[in-house]
N, C-alpha and C positions, 0 to 999 in steps of 0.2 A: 437303666441303672448306671449311675456315673462312675461309681469306684466301688471297690471292696474295702471295707474298713480293716486296718492292720490291727487295731487294738481288739483283741478276741477275748483273751482271757486276762483278768485282772487278778493279780497275787492276792490271795487270801480272800477272793469273792466267796461271799455267803451264799447259800442257796435260798432262793425265795420260797416261802411257804403259802404265799398269798396268791401266787399266780403262776401258771406253768403252761407251756408248749410241750407237746408229746409227739415224739416221733412217728410218722406213719409208716416206718420201716422201708423207705423208698423214695424215689425210684431207684432201682439196683441196676448195677452195670458193672463189668469187669474189663473194660476196655484199657485200664491202665495196669492190668495184670501181665507180668513178664513171663515167669516161669511157673510149671506146675508138677505136681505129682499126686496121683491119685490111686487108692485102692479101697474097693468097697464105699463105705460112708466117710472114709478117713481121706483127707487130702490136705496138701500144704501147697500155698501159693505166694508168689511175690507180689507186694502191692506198695506203691509209694515208697520204694527203697527198705522195706520191711517185710517180714515173713509172717504169713497168716495161717492158721490151722482150723480144720472142721473136724469133728467127730460124728456129726449127724446128718451127713449129706448135704452140707453147705446152707443148713437152716441158720446157724451161728457161727461165725469167725472170729478167732480170737487172735490179737497179735502176739507174737513170741517175743519173750524178753528173758530176764533172768540169765544173764551171761551173753546173750545176743545182743550186741549194741544197737541202740536206735539208728535208724537210717544206715544199717550196714550194706544195703544194696546186694540182696542175694541175686546170684545170676544162673545157679543150677542146683536142682535137688535130687537126691536118691534115697533110697532106703535099702539097707542090707543088714541082716543078723539082728532085725528090730532096732536098729541104730540109724537115726536121721542125719545124712551128711547135707551139708549147704556149703556151696563155693560162693564167695562173696568178692565184690569189686573193691570194697573198702575194709580197713582195720585188718583183722588176722587171717583173711583170705579162705580159710577153712574152718567149720564149726562142726561139732558133733553132739547130738543129744541122745542120751540113753533112756528117757523117759517120754518121748515122743513131743519133745518141745517144751517141756515143764522147766528144764534147766539146759544150760549149754556149756561146752567148754571147747577151746580152741584145739584143733589137731593139725598142728603145722609142722611138726618134726619131719625134716626132709623136704619142706616146701621153701619157697622164697617170698618175701615180701612184695616182689615184683611180679608175681604170678596175677593173670587176669583170668579166673576160671570161667569158662563158658561151656564146658561139657563135664557131667557127672554120670556115669553109668554103672549097673551093677547086674548080675545074675541073682541076686538075693543073698549072695554069699561074699563074693569079690567085688570090690569098689575101685574104679578107675576115674582118674580125673585128668582133664586138659585144658588147655585155654590158649589166648592169644599170644602169650610170651613163653609158652613152654609146652613141651611134648607130653604125652601121656605118661602118668605114674600111677602105679597101683599101690594099695595101701596094704602093707604087711601088718597083719593083727598081731603077730607074735611080737615083732619089735615096736609095734604101734608106731610106724614110721612110714612115710611115702617113698617109694622105691621107683626110680627111674626105670623106664621100659627099654632103655637104650636106644630109642630113637631120638631124633634131634629135629628142632624146628618148632614151628606154630601147629597146634592141633586145630585142624579145620573140621573134622568130624571124629566121633567116638561113639560107638555104640555096641551093646550086647545085643545081637540078632536072635541068639537062643541061648539055652542054658550053658554051653560050652564055648560058643564062638562069639568073639569081640572083634570088630573092624574098625580101623582107624584111618584117616587121611591126614597126613602129616608132612609139612615141607616149608617153603618160603612163604611170605605173605600173599604172594600171587598164584602159586601152584602147590600141588601136593602129590604124595604117592599113597596108594592104598596098600595096608598092611593087615594080615590077619593073624590071630592068636587063638589058641585052644587051651593054653595054661593060664589064663588069667592077666596076659600082658608081661609075662615073663620072656617069653620069646615071640618073635615075629616073623612072618613069611611074606615077603613083598609080592603082590599079585604080578601075573606075567604081563598085563597090559594095564592101561588106565582108561577109565571114562574120557572121552576126548572129543573135540570139535573135529570131526573128520575132515571137513574141508580146509581146515587151517592146521591140522595136525599139531593141535595144542591140547596139552595134559591138563586135566581139570583138577581144581581142589574141589573136594567133595563134601558137602556138609551133614548128610545122613545116609543110613543104610538100613535095610530091613532084609528079611530072609522068608521065603515061602517054598517049603520043600528043599530042594536043592538049589534053587535060584536066589541070587542076591540081586537087591534093586538098591539103586543110589539115585542121589539127586545132585548132579554137577552144578557148579556155580555159574556156569557159562550161560548168558542171556541168549534166548532164541533157540536154545538146544533143550531136548526132551530128557525126561529120567531116562536112565539106561539100566539094563539089566545083563546078567552073566549067568551061564549055565555051567560053566567050568571053573567055578572058584576064582573068577577074575582073570582068567587067561585071555578072554575076548570079552567085549561088550557090545550089547546092541541096543539102539535108541528105540524107547517107546514113541507113541504118537498122542497127542491131544492135550499135552500140559507143558508148552514150551516153558522153560525157566525165565525169570525176569526178576532182577534185584532181590535176590534171596537174602535175608538177613544170616548172619554166620551163626547166631544162637539160637537155640529152641529146637524142637524136634520137627522134622519135615514129614517123616512118615511113621505109621503105626499099622499093625496088622490085627483085623478082628480075628475071632476064632473060627469063622468060616473061610478064612483065607482072603477076604477082601483087604486090599490096602488102600488106606486113607493117605492122601498127601495134602499138607499145607503148602500151597504155592503163592507166596507173598501174602499169605493169611486166609487165601481163599480155599475151601475145601474141594479136592478132586478125590475121585475113587477109581480103582481098577479092579475088576472082577476076573482077569485073565494073568495074574501074576506080573503086572506092571507094562505087559505089551500095548494096552490102550488104556487111556484116561478120559474120564467125563466129570463135568462139575454141576453141582446144584446151587452154586453162588452163595453156600453158606459161608459166613465170616468166621473164621477161627482165630485170628491174631497170630502172635508169634510163635506160641508154643501150645501143644495140646497133648492130652493122654487120656486112656480110658479108665472109668470108674463106674460103679454103681450099674452092673449088669451091661457093661459095654457102651454105656452113654459115654459122651466126649466131654471132658472137662478142658475147656479152652479158655483163652484170655478175654473171649467176648462171651463167656457164659457156660452154661451147662446144657449140652445138646444132645437130646434123646435120638433114638435109631430113626424117628420120623422126620428128623431135622426141625423139631420144636425147640426153641431156645428158652431157657430158664435164665434166672440172674441171682448173682450172689452179693456183691458189694454194693452199699448204698453210695449213690454217686451226687455230684452236684447238679441242681435244677436251676438255672439262672433266670427261667422264665415261667411265669404261672399264668393260668388263663381259666377263665369260666366259660364252659361251653354248655348251653343247656342244662346247667346243674351238675355238670361233671368238672373235675378239675383236670386239667391238661397241662403237661410239660413236655420237655424235650432233654433226652440224656444220649449224649455222643449220637450214635446211629439209629436211635429209637425214638418214636414217640410214645408217650407214656400218659394213661389216665388213671384217675383214683376214683373208685367209687365203691360205696358200701363198704369201706374198710379195707380195701385190697387194690393193688396195682394191677394193671394189664398193660401189655406192650404190642407196637405194632412197627415193623421195620420200615425205616424210611429209605424209599427207592428213588434216587435222582436219575431218571432216564437220560437226562440231557448232559450230565457232567461226569461219565464214567461211575455212575451207581453211588457217588458220595457227595455230600455237601462240604463246604468249609464250615467255618464257625458259624453257628446260629446265634445272631445278636439279638432277635426279639421274635416272639411269637405274636401274631396279630390276628384277630377276629373281624373280618369284613365281610358284609353281605351273607353271613352264616357260614362262610367259610374259613378254613384255617390256613394261614400264611406264615411261612417262614422268611424272616429278613436275613439274609445271610451273607458272607463274605463272596459268595458266587452269584449273588443275584437275588431276586423274589420268586419264591415258589409257593404254590398254594393247592389245597385240596378241594375237590368239587364237593366233598361231604364232610361235615365234621365227624361223622360217624366212622368214616375210613380216614383215619389221622394221617394225611400226608402220605397216602399209599399211592395214590395217583397224581403225577405231577402234570399240571396243565398251564401253569403261567410261569414264565420267566422274563425277568426286567434286565436285558443285557447281561452284563457280567459285572455290574457295579456291586460295591460293598453296600448293602442296604442296611440301614440302621433302624428305620420304622416306616411302617404303613398304615394309612388311616384313610376313612371316609368322612367328609366334611359336606352336609347338603347333598349335593349331586356330583360332587368332585373327588376324586381320589387323588392322595398325595403321597409321595415317597421322599423319604430323606436319606441321604447317603452318609457314609463315613469316607473322610479322607485319609490317605495312607501316610500323610507327612503333616507335621506341625505347621501352622501359619498357611496352610492351603485351605481354601474356604471348601465346606461341604456344598453339595447341591440339594435343592429341591425341586421335585418334578411333580407335574399335575396332569391329570388326565379325566374325560368324562366317560371313558368307555374301557379303560384298562388296556387298550390297545396302542392308541397313539398318545405319545407322552412328550409334554413341553417343559423346557426348563423354566423354572419361576425366576422372577426378577427381584432385586432388593434394591429400594429406594436409598440405601445409604451402605456404607461399608461395614462388613461383619468385624467386629473387634476381636482380639486375641489377648487371653490373659498371659500369664507367666508361662512360657514355654512353648506358646502358641497352641493352646489346647482347645480352641473353638472349632475343631475340626470333626464334630460328628453331630447327627441328629438322632437323638435318643427316643424322642416321644412326641406325639401331637396330642392336643386336646382342645376342646371348645370351652369357651368361657365369653359370657356377656355378649354373645353373637359374633364373636371373633374366634380364629383360628390361631393357636398358639403352637410354636415349635419349641421344644426344651432341647438346647444344645449344650455341648460340653462346656462352653464357655459363657454361657447366659441364655437369653431366650429372644425369639422374634414373633412378631405379630402380624396376621394377614386379615384384611377387612373383606377379602372376596374369594375365600375358600380355598386359599393357597396358590393363586396366580402371582400375587405381589406382596412383597414383604417389608417389613420394617425391623431392623435390628434394634433391640431395646436395651442390649448390654446385660449387665448381671453379674454372675461371679465366675470364677475359674472352675471350681469342682461342684459348686451347689446344684440341686436339682430343683424343678418347678412343678408343682401339682395344683389341680383345683378340685373342689368338692361341688362346684356349681354356682355357690354363693361368694367365696372369696378364693383367691389365688395364694398359695403359700410357697415360699422358697427358702432354701438354705443359702445364704449368702457367705461364700467361702473363698475369699481372695488370696489365700496363703499368707500375705503379708499383713492382713489386718485380721482383726478378731472375727471368729465365726459365729454368725447369728442367724435367726430364724425370723423372717419378715412376713408379713400379711398384707393383701392388697385387695380391694373390692374391683377395681377397673384395671390393674396392671400397669399403672402409671405411678400412683402414689402409695409408697411402702411405709409400714411401720414395724418397729421391733416388736416381737412377742416372744418374750423369753421367760415370763414369770411361770413358775410351777415346774420347771425343768428340775431334775434331782440336784441336789447340792450347787445350784446355780447361785452366784455371788458375783454381781457386775460381769466383767469379762474373764475373770481368772479360771474358769473351766471351759473356755470357749471351744476346745476339741473334743468335748464329752458328749456329743451327739451325732449322728450319722445323718442319713437322708430322711425326707419326709415322704408319706404316701397317703393316697387318697383311696380309701376302702369303703364301700357301701355308704358314700356321703359323708364319711367322717375322717378327718385329717390326723394320722399319726407321724409320730417322730421317733426314731430309735434313739435312746438316750442310754448314757451311763451315769451312775451314781448311786450313793448309799450302798455301796457294794453289791451293786446288781445291775444287770442289762436289761432295759424294760422297754415296752412301747409306752409312749405317753400319748393321751388323746387331746386334741385342740378344742377348748370350749370358745367358740368363736364369738359368742355374745359378750362374755367377760374378758375376752382377749388374754387367756391364760391357757396353761397347759393342765389337766386334770392330774390330781396327785397319784403318784405311781401305785399306792396301796390300792387303787380302784382300777388298775390297768393290769399289766401282764408281763411277766418274766420272760425273756428270750433265753434259749440254751446258748451257753458260753463256750461253744465248739466251733464256730466258723461265722464268716462275715454274712450278714443279712443281705440278700440279693434281689429278694422281691416279695411282694405281700399281696393277697388277693383273699377276696371272701366269696365262699361257694356255698350255698345253701345255709346261710346264716353263721358258717364256720369260717373263722379266719386261718389262712394257710401262710406259713412263711417258709421261703426257700432260703437253705442256709448251705454256704459254700462247702463242698466235700463232704456234708453229712445229709443231704436230701431234704426232704419236706416235713415240716412239723405242722400239727394241727393244733389250735388254741383249744385247751380243755375249758370249756365253759364253766364248768363247777368251780374251778380255780382261778378263771381268768375274768375277762370283762364282765361287769355286772350289767345285764341286758335287761332293761326296764320291761321289756315286752314279754320277756320270758318268765312264767310263772316258777316259783320255787318247787322243785321237785324233792320229796322226801323219800329216802331209801331206809328201810328198817327191816330187821335190826342191822346194825352196821357198826361193828364187823358182823359179818353173818357166818353160819355155818352150814345149813341144809337148805334153807329157803329164803329168798330176797322178796320183799313186798314193797310196793311202790305206791305212793299217794301224791299225784300231781294236781289234783282239782282238775282234771280234763280227761276226756276219752282218749285212752291208749290204744292204739292198733298193733303195734309190734314193738319188739325189745330186742336189740343186739348188745352181746358183751364183748369187749375188746380187752386184749392184753395192753400193757403200757407201751408195747412196740407196735401196736397195730393190728395184732391178729385177732381174727373173729374166733371166739371159741364157743359161742352160743347165740343162735339167732331162732326167735320164737315168735309166732302170732299170739298176742295175747287178748284176743278180744273177749271181752266179759269177764276176764279175770285180773286179779291185782297181785299176782305173785308168780315168781318163776322158782324152779328148782335148781340149786347151784351145788348140791352135794358132790357132784363129779368133778368139779372144778378144783385144780391145785391151789392150795393157799397161796395167797397173795393179793396185790392191788389190781383193781379191774375198773374200767371205765364202761359205763352204761349209757346206751342211745336210745331213747324211747321215741317213738313216732306217732304223731297225732295229725291225722289229715296230711298236709304238706309241710308241717312244722317237725322239726327235730330238737330234742331235749336231751342234754348231756349231764350226766352225773358220775360220781366216783364211790366205790365202796370195797371194803377189805373183806376177802374170804379166809376164815380160820381154818 
C-alpha cells in the first residue's frame, strides 16, 4: 500500500443503494485509549482526543458531543454525585455532564485557561483536580467553584485512597512532597518523610497512591527504585521488591486494589500484582497501557482492552487493519500488538510475542504468506510463525534489524525488499535459497527517484510472464532470475502496480502530470485505460481515483465519481472499466488500505474503521452464484429460502457482523425468526464449499 487517500468524505455524498460494504465490527483494539473510568457495565474512555461512553459493557461505544467540543483531548475522568467530570487539555479545561454524557457544560469558575489537568479523583461526593501547571483544587458544590487547596506547585499525584482520605504529591517539576487530607482537600498534613532514593537521598515526586488497611503504597518516579510503602501514615517509607520503576508516565493510574486486597500496578503499561500489601511484586506480562480501572465484577478496563481475572483480553474499539491475508480460507490481519483472524462472522485474537526484541514489534509494514507460514515484515526485521494456525505466537525467523517492506517466494528463491529511512536513498533487495544465508541483489541500472526522492521502499513482489516484479514507491523493477539481478523500469512517484496473471495494471501518478491508469501485457509497452471511470472526462478529474488491486484474478480500482466512492472492475478484453452500477460502494469513513478475497467474499481494510465485507446481495453480480430468493421479505415469524440448490446451513448476521442465529437446515427450506428484533439482517447460506449471501428485513 503506497499511500492513504486524503479525500475521504465528499460534501453532499449520496448513499449508494445498489452496492454496499458492511462492517465486520473489527478488528477491535484499544491501544490509543488514554484515560478510563468504569463501574458495572458503564464506562467512559478517551480515544482520539474525544470521549466515548458505553452503557452495555463495551458492546457499543458512543462519542460524546452536545457541548463537549470535538477533539477536546480529555486527560482525566471521574464521577461524583451522578455527575461526570472531565479534565481536558484543550478548550475550557473542565466539563461536567448531569445526564451521563448526553449534554455538557463547562465548569471553569475558579480555574485558569493555563491549567493542564492530569488528575481527577473523588470519593463519590467530593471532587479534586490537579495538573502540570496547578496544585490540587476541590470543587465547592455550593459556590459551584473550584477552590485552591492551599498548596502550590505541580500536581504529580492525586488520589482518594478510601472514602475519607485523599493523598497528593505536589512540588516543583522535578520533585514533590506528599500531603494527606481527610476533609476533601480543604486542609492538608505533610507527611514526616518522603519516598526517596535512599542511596542518593533524593526525595521523589510520586505519581500514585493506594491504601490497604493502614498501609499506604506509592509509586515514586525514580528509575530503578521500587514501589514503597508506609505503615505510619508517611512518617517512614520502605521499598518493596520485584517492580523497579522505569519511565513512568505522569498521567494515568498506576495502582488499584481488588476487593481481596490484591494490589495491581501498571508499571510502564505492564501489569504487576502484590498479594502482601506492596512488599513484593510479580508480573504476568499482561499489557495495560497508560490507565486502568475496575469494572464489571472487577475485570480490568485498560487502554489495551477489557481484561478479566484470568488475564483474558477482550476488545472494544475498532482499529485500522492495513494488511489483509487469506490463510486456508480464514481472513487474517494485524492490529497493534495482536494478530487477528475473522471466520464465521466473528473475530478472534492472538497476542504477538516478539521474543527477540523486548516483546514488541515496530510497525508492521506487510503480512506475507510464504511456505504456508505467516510472516510479519516490520521496522525491526522479518518475523514468522511456524504455523498459520498459531498466528505469530512463536517467533522463529529474524532478518537482521532491517526495515522490511515485503517478503515473497519466487520459484525456489526467497526475496526480501527493504524500506529506506531517507529520501533519495535506495532500498535494498536480498535473496536466499534457504532463508538463512542472504545476498544483496544487484541492479543493472540506477534506481530513479521521483519528486522528493520517494523511490525508497519495496511495497510488494509478484510474478508475471515468467518474471519477478518489485513494486517500489517510485515505480517498479523486473528480475528474470527470481530476484538475483534487477532492472529498474521507472514508473510513477505514487502509483502502484499489480498483475492478474494476464495483464499488469498500474496507477501512473507523477504529481506534476495527470493521474492515469495504464495496462500492459509485457511490462514494457503501456496503454492508458480510463474509459468507464465515474465522471471521467479527459484528464479533468485525474485525482478522482486511488490505487489498483488484484483480487481473485480481477483488477479493481478505487474511484470517486457520481457522488459515491466505489470499486470499479477492469474489463480487460474491452479495455474499459465496468460501469459502477455493477460494482460496489465503499464506506466513506476512511482511506482504503487493502483489498482481499476469502471464500469468494471481498474484504476491504479501512483506515481507523476496521474491515468491511462486501454484501454480495448488494454488491458485485457474481455470474457463478445463483440468485437466492428469500420470502416473505420483509418477514415477521418465518423466513423461507429458494436457491435452486441444496442448502446445508444458514447463519443470520446483524449489519455490524454479529451472529444472531446459526442453524443446520438439511432437508428444510425455512427458519424461525420470530425471536429476532426488528431490523435489517444478512443471511449466509452454505451449500457444500460455497457460500451465498442475501439480505432480509425483520418486521
